[in-house]
KOLKOLKOL-752848 format. One record per atom (N, C-alpha, C): residue number from 1; residue in one letter; atom name; x, y, z. Coordinates in nm, 4 decimals. Layout:
<nodes>
<NUM,"a","CA",<X,Y,Z>>
...
</nodes>
This chain:
<nodes>
<1,"m","N",<2.0802,-2.3766,2.0487>>
<1,"m","CA",<1.9619,-2.4384,1.9763>>
<1,"m","C",<1.8363,-2.3952,1.9514>>
<2,"k","N",<1.8154,-2.2879,2.0437>>
<2,"k","CA",<1.6956,-2.2227,2.0421>>
<2,"k","C",<1.7070,-2.0958,1.9256>>
<3,"d","N",<1.8231,-2.0508,1.9298>>
<3,"d","CA",<1.8506,-1.9182,1.8620>>
<3,"d","C",<1.8468,-1.9445,1.7081>>
<4,"e","N",<1.9294,-2.0955,1.6843>>
<4,"e","CA",<1.9173,-2.1484,1.5609>>
<4,"e","C",<1.7630,-2.1683,1.4977>>
<5,"n","N",<1.6921,-2.2167,1.5736>>
<5,"n","CA",<1.5320,-2.2564,1.5327>>
<5,"n","C",<1.4662,-2.0907,1.5178>>
<6,"l","N",<1.4916,-2.0154,1.5942>>
<6,"l","CA",<1.4307,-1.8872,1.5820>>
<6,"l","C",<1.4796,-1.8236,1.4786>>
<7,"q","N",<1.6146,-1.8225,1.4177>>
<7,"q","CA",<1.6544,-1.7701,1.2865>>
<7,"q","C",<1.5761,-1.8553,1.1965>>
<8,"q","N",<1.5683,-1.9808,1.1894>>
<8,"q","CA",<1.5155,-2.0731,1.0658>>
<8,"q","C",<1.3284,-2.0020,1.0576>>
<9,"a","N",<1.2762,-1.9967,1.2116>>
<9,"a","CA",<1.1599,-1.9532,1.1654>>
<9,"a","C",<1.1526,-1.7829,1.1049>>
<10,"l","N",<1.2434,-1.7206,1.1505>>
<10,"l","CA",<1.2113,-1.5670,1.1115>>
<10,"l","C",<1.2472,-1.5851,0.9588>>
<11,"s","N",<1.3220,-1.6499,0.9250>>
<11,"s","CA",<1.3596,-1.6647,0.7715>>
<11,"s","C",<1.2305,-1.7390,0.7001>>
<12,"a","N",<1.2147,-1.8133,0.7169>>
<12,"a","CA",<1.0920,-1.8880,0.6959>>
<12,"a","C",<0.9767,-1.7815,0.6734>>
<13,"w","N",<0.9562,-1.6976,0.7913>>
<13,"w","CA",<0.8402,-1.5990,0.7803>>
<13,"w","C",<0.8530,-1.4968,0.6869>>
<14,"e","N",<0.9869,-1.4383,0.6681>>
<14,"e","CA",<1.0273,-1.3417,0.5742>>
<14,"e","C",<1.0014,-1.3827,0.4370>>
<15,"e","N",<1.0086,-1.5142,0.4287>>
<15,"e","CA",<1.0226,-1.5212,0.2965>>
<15,"e","C",<0.8701,-1.5753,0.2413>>
<16,"l","N",<0.7945,-1.6002,0.3334>>
<16,"l","CA",<0.6483,-1.6479,0.3589>>
<16,"l","C",<0.5592,-1.4777,0.3243>>
<17,"s","N",<0.6418,-1.3929,0.3991>>
<17,"s","CA",<0.5691,-1.2519,0.4035>>
<17,"s","C",<0.5757,-1.1737,0.2841>>
<18,"q","N",<0.6562,-1.1946,0.1761>>
<18,"q","CA",<0.6883,-1.1275,0.0909>>
<18,"q","C",<0.5905,-1.1044,-0.0248>>
<19,"t","N",<0.5539,-1.0008,-0.0976>>
<19,"t","CA",<0.4541,-0.9722,-0.2132>>
<19,"t","C",<0.5365,-1.0540,-0.3193>>
<20,"p","N",<0.4515,-1.0413,-0.4463>>
<20,"p","CA",<0.5047,-1.0879,-0.5474>>
<20,"p","C",<0.5745,-0.9817,-0.6039>>
<21,"e","N",<0.5328,-0.8388,-0.5407>>
<21,"e","CA",<0.6419,-0.7299,-0.6243>>
<21,"e","C",<0.8060,-0.7197,-0.6022>>
<22,"t","N",<0.8009,-0.7805,-0.3986>>
<22,"t","CA",<0.9039,-0.7722,-0.3493>>
<22,"t","C",<0.9817,-0.8716,-0.3984>>
<23,"i","N",<0.9281,-1.0330,-0.4444>>
<23,"i","CA",<0.9992,-1.1263,-0.4587>>
<23,"i","C",<1.0680,-1.0914,-0.5956>>
<24,"i","N",<1.0032,-1.0597,-0.7050>>
<24,"i","CA",<1.0074,-1.0034,-0.8293>>
<24,"i","C",<1.1526,-0.8829,-0.8272>>
<25,"a","N",<1.1316,-0.8422,-0.7262>>
<25,"a","CA",<1.2467,-0.7150,-0.7274>>
<25,"a","C",<1.3747,-0.7733,-0.6691>>
<26,"y","N",<1.3211,-0.8399,-0.5731>>
<26,"y","CA",<1.4826,-0.9396,-0.5195>>
<26,"y","C",<1.5335,-1.0032,-0.6636>>
<27,"h","N",<1.4496,-1.0796,-0.7069>>
<27,"h","CA",<1.5408,-1.1523,-0.8176>>
<27,"h","C",<1.5568,-1.0809,-0.9054>>
<28,"s","N",<1.5153,-0.9513,-0.9598>>
<28,"s","CA",<1.5786,-0.8572,-1.0251>>
<28,"s","C",<1.6980,-0.8303,-1.0390>>
<29,"r","N",<1.7135,-0.7801,-0.8669>>
<29,"r","CA",<1.8444,-0.7333,-0.8346>>
<29,"r","C",<1.9478,-0.8295,-0.8460>>
<30,"l","N",<1.9308,-0.9760,-0.7949>>
<30,"l","CA",<2.0136,-1.0975,-0.7852>>
<30,"l","C",<2.0693,-1.1053,-0.9322>>
<31,"k","N",<1.9939,-1.1335,-1.0458>>
<31,"k","CA",<2.0250,-1.1436,-1.1688>>
<31,"k","C",<2.0875,-1.0201,-1.2077>>
<32,"y","N",<2.0460,-0.9026,-1.1561>>
<32,"y","CA",<2.1584,-0.7582,-1.2262>>
<32,"y","C",<2.3011,-0.7700,-1.1348>>
<33,"m","N",<2.2929,-0.8413,-1.0342>>
<33,"m","CA",<2.4359,-0.8425,-0.9849>>
<33,"m","C",<2.4763,-0.9640,-1.0510>>
<34,"i","N",<2.4299,-1.0777,-1.0952>>
<34,"i","CA",<2.4899,-1.2049,-1.1423>>
<34,"i","C",<2.5671,-1.1335,-1.2630>>
<35,"d","N",<2.4905,-1.0778,-1.3299>>
<35,"d","CA",<2.5320,-1.0477,-1.4760>>
<35,"d","C",<2.6598,-0.9321,-1.4360>>
<36,"e","N",<2.6290,-0.8570,-1.3910>>
<36,"e","CA",<2.7704,-0.7476,-1.3596>>
<36,"e","C",<2.9037,-0.8393,-1.3171>>
<37,"v","N",<2.8726,-0.9640,-1.2236>>
<37,"v","CA",<2.9951,-1.0250,-1.1909>>
<37,"v","C",<3.0252,-1.0972,-1.3225>>
<38,"a","N",<2.9563,-1.1232,-1.4262>>
<38,"a","CA",<2.9539,-1.2303,-1.5191>>
<38,"a","C",<3.0336,-1.1126,-1.6464>>
<39,"k","N",<2.9919,-0.9829,-1.6438>>
<39,"k","CA",<3.0796,-0.9164,-1.7159>>
<39,"k","C",<3.1999,-0.8446,-1.6690>>
<40,"l","N",<3.2177,-0.8472,-1.5414>>
<40,"l","CA",<3.3584,-0.8585,-1.4991>>
<40,"l","C",<3.4394,-0.9440,-1.5291>>
<41,"e","N",<3.4112,-1.0700,-1.5122>>
<41,"e","CA",<3.4841,-1.2080,-1.5476>>
<41,"e","C",<3.5471,-1.1912,-1.6694>>
<42,"d","N",<3.4247,-1.1488,-1.7492>>
<42,"d","CA",<3.4632,-1.1662,-1.8980>>
<42,"d","C",<3.5756,-1.0626,-1.9637>>
<43,"a","N",<3.5262,-0.9354,-1.8925>>
<43,"a","CA",<3.6188,-0.8279,-1.9134>>
<43,"a","C",<3.7860,-0.8972,-1.8894>>
<44,"k","N",<3.7997,-0.9061,-1.7744>>
<44,"k","CA",<3.9257,-0.9744,-1.7226>>
<44,"k","C",<3.9889,-1.1222,-1.8107>>
<45,"y","N",<3.9106,-1.1586,-1.8286>>
<45,"y","CA",<3.9622,-1.2944,-1.9296>>
<45,"y","C",<3.9713,-1.2086,-2.0553>>
<46,"h","N",<3.9172,-1.1307,-2.1322>>
<46,"h","CA",<3.9371,-1.0875,-2.2455>>
<46,"h","C",<4.0947,-0.9977,-2.2062>>
<47,"a","N",<4.1310,-0.9513,-2.1460>>
<47,"a","CA",<4.1859,-0.8528,-2.0484>>
<47,"a","C",<4.3668,-0.9299,-2.0470>>
<48,"q","N",<4.2906,-1.0515,-2.0409>>
<48,"q","CA",<4.4477,-1.1520,-1.9853>>
<48,"q","C",<4.4822,-1.2040,-2.1416>>
<49,"q","N",<4.3608,-1.2570,-2.1940>>
<49,"q","CA",<4.3819,-1.2946,-2.3469>>
<49,"q","C",<4.4962,-1.2077,-2.4534>>
<50,"e","N",<4.4238,-1.0798,-2.4182>>
<50,"e","CA",<4.5133,-0.9601,-2.4936>>
<50,"e","C",<4.6610,-0.9629,-2.4192>>
<51,"g","N",<4.6409,-0.9295,-2.3285>>
<51,"g","CA",<4.7818,-0.9555,-2.2399>>
<51,"g","C",<4.8942,-1.0437,-2.2954>>
<52,"i","N",<4.8188,-1.1729,-2.3099>>
<52,"i","CA",<4.9137,-1.3031,-2.3598>>
<52,"i","C",<4.9685,-1.2720,-2.4780>>
<53,"e","N",<4.8446,-1.2495,-2.5686>>
<53,"e","CA",<4.8797,-1.2111,-2.7143>>
<53,"e","C",<4.9845,-1.1168,-2.7300>>
<54,"k","N",<5.0012,-0.9890,-2.6731>>
<54,"k","CA",<5.0769,-0.8916,-2.6835>>
<54,"k","C",<5.1992,-0.9513,-2.6452>>
<55,"g","N",<5.2566,-1.0188,-2.5583>>
<55,"g","CA",<5.3123,-1.0813,-2.4924>>
<55,"g","C",<5.4113,-1.1770,-2.5829>>
<56,"i","N",<5.3235,-1.2539,-2.6571>>
<56,"i","CA",<5.3584,-1.3583,-2.7647>>
<56,"i","C",<5.4562,-1.2716,-2.8536>>
<57,"e","N",<5.3395,-1.1835,-2.9015>>
<57,"e","CA",<5.4168,-1.1023,-2.9932>>
<57,"e","C",<5.5626,-1.0146,-3.0195>>
<58,"k","N",<5.5314,-0.9648,-2.8815>>
<58,"k","CA",<5.6779,-0.9143,-2.8098>>
<58,"k","C",<5.7880,-1.0094,-2.8271>>
<59,"g","N",<5.7590,-1.1143,-2.8009>>
<59,"g","CA",<5.8864,-1.2462,-2.7923>>
<59,"g","C",<5.9033,-1.2671,-2.9404>>
<60,"i","N",<5.8316,-1.3020,-3.0174>>
<60,"i","CA",<5.8440,-1.3194,-3.1680>>
<60,"i","C",<5.9356,-1.2474,-3.2020>>
<61,"k","N",<5.9199,-1.1224,-3.2018>>
<61,"k","CA",<5.9715,-0.9697,-3.2457>>
<61,"k","C",<6.0918,-1.0041,-3.1822>>
<62,"a","N",<6.1479,-0.9956,-3.0613>>
<62,"a","CA",<6.2619,-1.0035,-3.0179>>
<62,"a","C",<6.3706,-1.1415,-3.0336>>
<63,"v","N",<6.2943,-1.2232,-3.0523>>
<63,"v","CA",<6.3589,-1.3608,-3.1714>>
<63,"v","C",<6.4179,-1.3130,-3.3030>>
<64,"a","N",<6.3424,-1.2206,-3.3679>>
<64,"a","CA",<6.3334,-1.1906,-3.5005>>
<64,"a","C",<6.4675,-1.1152,-3.4983>>
<65,"k","N",<6.4603,-1.0378,-3.4331>>
<65,"k","CA",<6.5559,-0.9149,-3.3827>>
<65,"k","C",<6.7273,-0.9645,-3.3904>>
<66,"n","N",<6.6799,-1.0754,-3.2969>>
<66,"n","CA",<6.7951,-1.1419,-3.2578>>
<66,"n","C",<6.8555,-1.2492,-3.3911>>
<67,"m","N",<6.7478,-1.3059,-3.4639>>
<67,"m","CA",<6.8032,-1.3294,-3.6196>>
<67,"m","C",<6.8227,-1.2509,-3.7064>>
<68,"i","N",<6.8077,-1.1428,-3.7035>>
<68,"i","CA",<6.8579,-1.0403,-3.7848>>
<68,"i","C",<6.9990,-1.0186,-3.7542>>
<69,"a","N",<7.0506,-1.0266,-3.6075>>
<69,"a","CA",<7.1616,-0.9652,-3.5438>>
<69,"a","C",<7.2681,-1.0882,-3.6024>>
<70,"s","N",<7.2007,-1.2087,-3.6131>>
<70,"s","CA",<7.2934,-1.3515,-3.6556>>
<70,"s","C",<7.2756,-1.3587,-3.7817>>
<71,"g","N",<7.2242,-1.2655,-3.8629>>
<71,"g","CA",<7.2573,-1.2870,-3.9962>>
<71,"g","C",<7.1326,-1.3719,-4.1134>>
<72,"y","N",<7.0668,-1.3772,-4.0476>>
<72,"y","CA",<6.9284,-1.4274,-4.0731>>
<72,"y","C",<6.8627,-1.3485,-4.2390>>
<73,"d","N",<6.8249,-1.4215,-4.3532>>
<73,"d","CA",<6.7980,-1.3405,-4.4074>>
<73,"d","C",<6.6416,-1.3084,-4.4421>>
<74,"n","N",<6.5479,-1.2436,-4.4961>>
<74,"n","CA",<6.3914,-1.2112,-4.4641>>
<74,"n","C",<6.3398,-1.3363,-4.4731>>
<75,"e","N",<6.3548,-1.4173,-4.5928>>
<75,"e","CA",<6.2914,-1.5299,-4.5867>>
<75,"e","C",<6.2690,-1.6319,-4.5141>>
<76,"q","N",<6.4177,-1.6812,-4.3964>>
<76,"q","CA",<6.4240,-1.7647,-4.2882>>
<76,"q","C",<6.3409,-1.6908,-4.1737>>
<77,"i","N",<6.3689,-1.6092,-4.1770>>
<77,"i","CA",<6.2852,-1.5223,-4.0345>>
<77,"i","C",<6.1444,-1.5273,-4.0425>>
<78,"m","N",<6.0875,-1.4755,-4.1854>>
<78,"m","CA",<5.9506,-1.5023,-4.1911>>
<78,"m","C",<5.9072,-1.6356,-4.1810>>
<79,"q","N",<5.9477,-1.7704,-4.2310>>
<79,"q","CA",<5.9503,-1.9083,-4.2224>>
<79,"q","C",<5.9510,-1.9120,-4.0876>>
<80,"l","N",<6.0506,-1.9115,-3.9874>>
<80,"l","CA",<6.0449,-1.9378,-3.8866>>
<80,"l","C",<5.9772,-1.8512,-3.7496>>
<81,"t","N",<5.9202,-1.7250,-3.8005>>
<81,"t","CA",<5.8296,-1.6523,-3.6960>>
<81,"t","C",<5.7166,-1.6419,-3.7291>>
<82,"s","N",<5.6855,-1.6575,-3.8562>>
<82,"s","CA",<5.5546,-1.6293,-3.9448>>
<82,"s","C",<5.5227,-1.4743,-3.9556>>
<83,"l","N",<5.6504,-1.3879,-3.9407>>
<83,"l","CA",<5.6315,-1.2373,-3.9476>>
<83,"l","C",<5.5966,-1.1962,-4.1330>>
<84,"t","N",<5.5117,-1.1169,-4.1428>>
<84,"t","CA",<5.5225,-1.0745,-4.2868>>
<84,"t","C",<5.6465,-1.0098,-4.3133>>
<85,"v","N",<5.6725,-0.9893,-4.4815>>
<85,"v","CA",<5.7802,-0.9021,-4.4838>>
<85,"v","C",<5.7832,-0.7574,-4.4556>>
<86,"e","N",<5.6618,-0.6951,-4.4367>>
<86,"e","CA",<5.6967,-0.5838,-4.3638>>
<86,"e","C",<5.7317,-0.5751,-4.2532>>
<87,"e","N",<5.6850,-0.6304,-4.1564>>
<87,"e","CA",<5.7376,-0.6534,-4.0124>>
<87,"e","C",<5.8905,-0.6929,-3.9954>>
<88,"v","N",<5.9032,-0.7895,-4.0923>>
<88,"v","CA",<6.0820,-0.8117,-4.0853>>
<88,"v","C",<6.1367,-0.6848,-4.1411>>
<89,"l","N",<6.0552,-0.6273,-4.1926>>
<89,"l","CA",<6.1438,-0.5268,-4.2724>>
<89,"l","C",<6.1452,-0.4030,-4.1777>>
<90,"q","N",<6.0429,-0.3970,-4.0877>>
<90,"q","CA",<6.0308,-0.2820,-3.9753>>
<90,"q","C",<6.1405,-0.3087,-3.8957>>
<91,"l","N",<6.1473,-0.4455,-3.8383>>
<91,"l","CA",<6.2493,-0.4649,-3.7501>>
<91,"l","C",<6.3958,-0.4310,-3.8034>>
<92,"r","N",<6.4374,-0.4524,-3.9026>>
<92,"r","CA",<6.5376,-0.4432,-3.9544>>
<92,"r","C",<6.5691,-0.2602,-3.9346>>
<93,"t","N",<6.4667,-0.1962,-3.9687>>
<93,"t","CA",<6.4956,-0.0796,-3.9681>>
<93,"t","C",<6.5153,-0.0100,-3.8489>>
<94,"e","N",<6.4260,-0.0625,-3.7230>>
<94,"e","CA",<6.4385,-0.0708,-3.5953>>
<94,"e","C",<6.6081,-0.0854,-3.5298>>
<95,"i","N",<6.6140,-0.1773,-3.5380>>
<95,"i","CA",<6.7800,-0.2446,-3.5415>>
<95,"i","C",<6.8827,-0.1193,-3.5877>>
<96,"e","N",<6.8691,-0.0755,-3.6947>>
<96,"e","CA",<6.9459,0.0202,-3.7844>>
<96,"e","C",<6.9444,0.1498,-3.6791>>
<97,"v","N",<6.8138,0.1841,-3.6357>>
<97,"v","CA",<6.8390,0.3308,-3.5615>>
<97,"v","C",<6.9155,0.2657,-3.4218>>
<98,"e","N",<6.8741,0.1994,-3.3560>>
<98,"e","CA",<6.9347,0.1616,-3.2413>>
<98,"e","C",<7.0810,0.1713,-3.2408>>
</nodes>
């Protein structure tokens, strides 16, 4: 119990003995660290979203290739996948090369 009281007393003493400059420096450093964590979290979120979007796009193109192989025409593929005519024609070219 004495150790806990002593720690609280030392902590209070440290807080009270700080100069305005050290308090400002401490808060500035703390704000910087919080901002850096926020930047990293934001970058992580955007990277995940980009990965999800690329995965969805890849999946749609795989479905479109299967539709081409099954004999669907360009209009049907465009209607069901929301791909452009250029994208469908590109996929048809890729299938021919394979």
